[in-house]
C-alpha positions in Angstrom: 6.4 -94.6 92.4 6.7 -91.0 93.4 8.8 -88.6 91.2 10.8 -85.8 92.9 12.7 -83.2 91.0 15.9 -81.8 92.4 16.4 -78.0 92.5 19.2 -78.4 90.0 17.1 -80.3 87.5 14.3 -77.8 87.7 16.7 -74.9 87.2 18.1 -76.7 84.1 14.6 -77.1 82.7 13.8 -73.5 83.4 17.0 -72.3 81.8 16.5 -74.4 78.7 12.8 -73.3 78.4 13.8 -69.6 78.6 16.4 -70.1 75.9 14.0 -71.8 73.6 11.3 -69.1 74.4 13.6 -66.4 73.1 12.9 -67.6 69.6 9.6 -69.5 70.0 7.6 -69.3 73.2 5.1 -72.0 72.1 8.0 -74.4 71.4 9.3 -73.8 74.9 6.0 -74.7 76.4 5.7 -77.8 74.3 9.3 -78.8 75.2 8.6 -78.6 78.9 5.2 -80.4 78.6 6.8 -83.2 76.6 9.8 -83.5 78.9 7.5 -83.8 82.0 5.3 -86.4 80.1 8.4 -88.4 79.3 9.6 -88.3 83.0 6.1 -89.2 84.3 6.4 -92.6 82.6 9.2 -93.4 85.1 6.6 -93.5 87.9 5.4 -96.8 86.4 8.6 -98.0 84.9 11.5 -96.6 87.0 14.1 -99.0 85.5 13.2 -98.3 81.9 16.1 -95.8 81.6 19.6 -97.1 80.8 22.3 -97.2 83.4 24.4 -94.0 83.1 27.7 -95.2 81.5 29.9 -92.7 83.4 28.5 -94.0 86.8 27.8 -97.7 86.2 25.4 -98.0 89.1 22.1 -99.7 88.5 20.4 -97.0 90.6 21.6 -94.1 88.5 19.8 -94.1 85.2 18.9 -91.8 82.3 16.3 -91.3 79.7 17.1 -89.5 76.5 14.8 -86.7 75.5 15.7 -85.2 72.2 19.3 -83.9 72.6 19.0 -84.0 76.4 19.8 -86.6 79.1 17.4 -86.8 82.0 19.5 -88.4 84.8 17.7 -89.8 87.8 18.1 -92.1 90.8 15.7 -95.0 91.2 15.5 -96.3 94.7 12.4 -95.7 96.9 11.3 -93.0 94.6 12.4 -91.6 91.3 14.6 -88.5 91.9 15.4 -86.4 88.8 18.9 -85.3 89.5 19.8 -83.2 86.5 18.9 -82.5 82.9 21.8 -81.9 80.5 22.5 -81.6 76.8 23.9 -84.9 75.5 27.0 -83.1 74.3 27.9 -81.8 77.7 30.1 -83.8 80.1 28.4 -85.1 83.2 29.8 -83.7 86.4 29.5 -86.2 89.2 28.8 -83.4 91.6 25.4 -83.1 89.9 24.4 -86.5 91.2 24.7 -85.7 94.9 27.2 -87.0 97.4 25.2 -90.1 98.4 24.6 -91.1 94.7 28.2 -91.8 93.5 
């Protein structure tokens, strides 16, 4: 299954990587590589993530990556909707109008 990243998700990854790179550029590179490797597994196993509790739709799922939630939609393709720290509240607007 094809994986597509939303602009919001990519921006979140970039912001986080920049923050990590302030102290440790190598760790930032590793974090991004590991995150993308984790997400790539969804191409073969799109339903492997758990259903997002705040949403309750079998189509909106997430995988946990360290202290981050990678929230995605699994339909005809895997669309990565957002990447958030687990401690942050999820805003439904991040899921797109047709996903809620």
